[in-house]
Each structure stands twice: as C-alpha cells, then as structure tokens.
C-alpha angles and dihedrals in degrees: 000000000000089000089051091049092047091050090049092048091051091046090054092048094049089048090052092045091053088062099229090198089065101042094099091054091073102027097052096055092051093046097045091048092052097044098044090050101043102021086214136109105222140152091275092056096046096043094042095047091049089050096050091042100059117350094049093048093047091051091047100046098026092058088045096052092048096053095036095050096110092054095037091055088067096041113094091204093067125092101055141046090328095059141325122254104220118196117229093251090065096047098092095045092046091054090045092053092043093057097032096051094046099043100072091050091049091050094050092046090049089053092048095050141046142239095292093050092045089054093051094045089049090053090049095049092043088055091049090056100034093054093069116001120112114263093030108044096164084172088073095054111089114241093001083071092062094040092053093046092051088049088059092063104031097045094068088058092048090047091051091049093048094043089051093048096243123191107241116226134170088255091053090049089051091052090052093044088052090051091048090053090049090051093050092046095050093049093047094049091046090055092056095076090056100050093110102043089041093054091046090054093045092247122147128218141153088267095049090048099045100028128245096277097049092044092052091050090047092051090051089049090051093050090049090051092050090054092049091051092053089055085066089064125087126256129313093019093063090064084075088071087082089064090077092063101074091048089052093048090046091055098038096085088064097052091118099029112150123226088244091055098037093115089075088073088078090082090063094042089055090055091044091063089061098036083065091068092051089047091048089052092056092047091048092054089048091053090048092053090048092049090049087056095246105166 
C-alpha cells in the first residue's frame, strides 16, 4: 500500500505540475491549424493533439518547476493552479517523466513529418527547455523571456501548419503575428505580480527590468496590436479582433500600479486564466464558421 500511495502522490504532483488548466492553450492551436488546413482527422492530428495536450505541458512546466524550486518556495502563489511546488526529492523523477513521456510522441511525429516540420518542432522543444533549464534560463533575460514564452504557445500552431502543408498568405502571417503579440502580452502581464519576490531573489524578468507600470502598459499595447492585426484578416477571422478587449479591460485597472504594489496584479492574472476559456470559445466559433465556408 505505501508504494501505491507513493505512486498516487507522484501522479498528483506531476498532474499539478503540467498545469491542466492550460493544456488547451497548446493543444488547440495545433489541432485548429491542422484541421483547418487539411479538413481531415488523421494520425498526425490525433497524435499531435495528444502530445501538445499533456506531454508538452508536463515538459514545459515540469522543467520550470524543478529549476525554479528555490524561488517558488518563497512565492505564496505557488502550490496550486498557478504552479506546483515540487520538493527536491521529486525533481529527478519529474525530469525523467517530462522527457520520457514526450520522447515517443516526438519520434512518431518526426516519422510522420519532414525536414520543415522537424525544424519547427525542434525550435518549439528548444524553447521549452531554454526557458527554465540551468545554463540557459531565458526566463531571466528581460524581453527574451516574453518572446520565449510566446513561442511556447505559437509554435504548436506553426508546427501544425507546416506539418499540414499550409499555403502561407499575408493574412495567415497576420494571424500568427497577432497570436505572438497575445503571447508576449500575457507573459509580461503575468510577470508583473512577481516583481517584488523576483527582485528579492535576484531573478530578472521583463517586469523587473521595465518596472510594473511600464510592463502593464506594454502588455495592453501588445494586446491592442493583436486585435489590430486580426482586423487585417478576412471575414469571419477578423471577428476575433474583439478577443483583445477583455484582456485590455482586465489589465486596465493596473495601468498605474507601482512596483511596491505589483502583487495586486495577481487579481487580474487569476481572472486572465478564465478569460482564456471565453476567448477560446470565440476563436473556436470563428474556426467553425471558417471551416463551414462562411465568407
């Protein structure tokens, strides 16, 4: 029984580390890109969606939680939906599961793709590791941290498009650019709440470098840019421009937040996690209309 309890406890920790509330943020972009391009449900779609749903997120967040343990231990936000707090005794097994669960999927996807898709997947996986791993730690390089974080979410969509052999148009590039702006804005706003603990721990971020107030305003500008870019796309895609509004409204109350009071931005961040689902619903409806040929 103790071994069963130990295995159950580890399973719960790994599940928490993978951030289930965020699984859809990586699986949906890949699946939508593939399905809208090919119009078919095939092995690539199923395997890729499963990969970006769980193994990809466990690798991304599991690696992060292992290498961020010392700072996370002093962060009251950690230990729940906003991030696991993995004790040192679980670090080795967490890294083993992060690599071991992802590896078979990566090998199969490589067999199902070609050189171009291999390159995109390699960039995506490198970003997953480079963000947190010792010796790289892109998360501690201001601006590069937001760029890398956005790559985590945009690269599955790019991978799906390349794997499916999509025709690249200016409108498609505009959609991906909008998505990238959204990703950078989301990361930057999320970093605001940790300005004080990050500075106390000697950790750099876009928010510690620019300050809480400037970072919030940059995030709002990036969300506005994402909305503007979507207006360059044809009907019904441009409807998704409205998705930027709730994020802007959510961040607006913190327009003048000070560094000392930056922890208050956590209220907005908690709402942000759920706004993602409402925004995802709108984007899903747009994708359905597009797939139905509504022009």
